C-alpha positions in Angstrom: -0.6 -23.1 4.2 -0.8 -22.4 7.9 -3.5 -19.8 7.3 -5.4 -22.2 4.9 -5.4 -19.5 2.2 -4.9 -19.6 -1.5 -1.5 -18.1 -2.3 -3.1 -16.2 -5.1 -5.1 -14.2 -2.6 -2.0 -12.5 -1.4 -0.1 -10.1 -3.7 3.6 -9.9 -3.2 4.8 -6.2 -3.6 8.6 -6.1 -3.7 9.8 -2.9 -2.2 12.6 -1.5 -4.3 13.5 1.7 -2.6 17.1 0.5 -2.0 17.3 -1.6 -5.3 19.4 -0.8 -8.3 17.9 -0.7 -11.8 19.8 -3.9 -12.5 18.2 -5.6 -9.5 14.8 -4.5 -10.6 15.2 -5.7 -14.1 16.5 -9.1 -12.8 13.5 -9.4 -10.4 11.1 -8.8 -13.4 12.9 -11.5 -15.4 12.4 -13.8 -12.4 8.6 -13.2 -12.5 8.1 -10.3 -10.1 5.3 -8.1 -11.4 4.5 -5.8 -8.6 7.0 -3.2 -7.3 6.7 -0.8 -4.4 8.5 2.5 -4.2 8.7 5.0 -1.4 10.1 8.1 -3.2 8.6 9.9 -6.1 12.0 10.8 -7.6 13.1 7.2 -7.5 9.8 6.1 -9.0 10.4 8.3 -12.0 13.9 6.9 -12.5 12.9 3.3 -12.1 9.5 3.2 -13.9 10.8 3.0 -17.5 13.3 0.2 -16.7 10.4 -2.3 -16.4 7.5 -0.9 -18.5 5.4 -4.0 -18.1 5.4 -4.0 -14.3 2.7 -2.8 -11.9 3.9 0.0 -9.6 2.7 0.7 -6.1 3.5 4.0 -4.2 4.0 3.1 -0.6 5.8 6.0 1.0 4.7 9.2 2.6 3.0 11.5 0.1 4.1 15.0 -0.7 1.2 16.7 -2.5 3.6 18.4 -5.0 4.9 15.0 -6.0 1.5 13.5 -6.8 1.8 14.6 -10.4 4.7 12.1 -10.8 3.0 9.3 -8.9 -0.4 9.1 -10.5 0.7 8.6 -14.1 3.0 5.7 -13.1 1.3 3.9 -10.2 -1.6 1.4 -10.4 -2.0 1.7 -6.6 -1.2 4.4 -4.0 -1.1 2.7 -0.6 -0.3 5.6 1.8 -3.1 8.1 1.4 -4.3 9.6 4.7 -5.1 13.3 4.2 -7.9 15.1 2.4 -5.5 17.3 0.4 -3.9 14.2 -1.0 -7.2 13.0 -2.3 -8.0 16.4 -3.8 -4.6 16.5 -5.7 -4.9 12.8 -6.8 -8.3 13.7 -8.3 -6.9 16.7 -10.1 -4.1 14.8 -11.7 -6.1 11.6 -12.4 -8.9 13.6 -14.0 -6.5 15.1 -16.5 -5.3 11.6 -17.4 -8.9 10.3 -17.6 -7.7 7.7 -15.0 -9.5 6.2 -12.0 -6.7 6.0 -9.4 -6.8 3.1 -7.0 -5.8 4.1 -3.5 -5.6 2.6 -0.1 -6.1 4.6 3.1 -3.2 4.4 5.6 -4.5 3.8 9.1 -2.3 4.4 12.2 -3.6 1.4 14.1 -0.8 1.3 16.6 -1.1 5.0 17.6 2.6 5.6 17.2 3.4 9.3 16.8 6.2 8.6 14.3 3.7 6.7 12.0 1.7 8.4 9.4 -2.0 7.5 8.8 -5.5 8.5 9.8 -6.7 7.5 13.3 -9.1 4.6 13.2 -11.9 6.8 14.5 -11.6 9.2 11.6 -11.5 6.5 8.9 -15.2 6.7 8.0 -15.0 10.5 7.6 -12.1 10.2 5.1 -13.9 7.5 3.2 -17.0 9.7 3.0 -14.9 12.6 1.7 -13.2 10.4 -0.9 -16.6 9.4 -2.3 -16.9 12.9 -3.8 -14.2 12.3 -6.3 -15.0 10.3 -9.4 -11.4 9.6 -10.4 -10.4 8.2 -7.0 -11.3 4.7 -5.9 -10.6 3.5 -2.4 -9.9 -0.3 -2.7 -8.4 -1.1 0.7 -6.6 -0.1 3.9 -2.9 -0.1 4.7 -1.0 0.0 8.0 2.6 -0.3 9.3 3.1 -2.2 12.6 5.8 -1.2 15.1 9.2 -2.8 14.6 9.6 -5.6 17.1 11.7 -8.7 17.6 8.7 -11.0 17.8 6.0 -10.5 15.2 3.4 -12.0 17.6 3.6 -8.7 19.5 2.1 -6.9 16.6 -0.5 -9.5 15.5 -3.2 -7.3 17.2 -2.3 -4.4 14.8 -3.1 -6.5 11.7 -6.2 -8.0 13.3 -7.5 -4.5 14.1 -7.0 -3.4 10.5 -9.0 -6.5 9.3 -11.7 -5.8 11.8 -11.9 -2.2 10.6 -12.2 -3.4 7.0 -14.9 -5.8 8.0 -16.9 -3.1 9.8 -16.8 -1.0 6.7 -17.6 -3.6 4.0 -21.4 -3.1 4.0 -21.1 0.6 3.4 -17.9 0.5 1.4 -18.0 -2.8 -0.6 -14.9 -1.8 -2.7 -12.7 -1.5 0.4 -11.4 -5.1 0.3 -7.6 -5.0 0.3 -5.4 -5.1 3.4 -1.9 -3.9 2.7 0.0 -5.0 5.7 3.1 -7.0 6.6 6.8 -6.5 5.8 10.0 -8.5 6.0 9.8 -8.8 9.8 6.1 -9.6 10.2 4.5 -10.7 6.9 3.7 -14.2 8.0 1.6 -13.0 10.9 0.0 -10.4 8.6 -1.0 -13.1 6.1 -2.5 -15.2 8.9 -4.6 -12.1 9.9 -5.9 -11.5 6.3 -3.3 -9.5 4.4 -4.0 -9.3 0.7 -0.9 -7.3 -0.1 2.5 -7.7 1.6 5.3 -5.2 1.1 8.6 -7.0 1.3 12.1 -5.6 0.5 15.0 -6.8 2.6 14.0 -10.5 2.7 14.2 -10.6 -1.1 17.0 -8.1 -1.9 19.3 -8.9 1.1 18.2 -12.5 1.8 17.1 -11.7 5.4 
């Protein structure tokens, strides 16, 4: 309401990396449709417990685990390397699937964060266009963990500005996956279309 946005324009992805199968089933019964998982092994275990859910892979990608991710996930949020795109294409082509991905951008410049540097984003998008079974539908980022979310508003604003600069050349790059338990409100105000929330739901924080 503060951002004057339609609630339907923001997809809630519930992060279940620390959730039990019972919690995931209960969340689905309560109406949660989109689940985010960080680990391929956990994704395999949890996937069958809610077969009518939409799964998002949001963790760091190991190329040898992509064969487990692509068959199960509608969206892969954390793509940032050419070799990941090559392997996603290989697996998706076998499944005759067009895999939706988001490019992770290291907006904050933190060395501990994954993601492509903003200046290299266009190069990776150009590379991705060579693969018919890979569709880039947005950008993703993680902001630094801070007490006051206002301190990281600039990170979310920068990702939106990057998306806006690309839209003429890459019209399918529309989604902004940004915002977690500590900062999702600011992320929504800055244009997030997907928020990844775990603790606030599972632990009531």
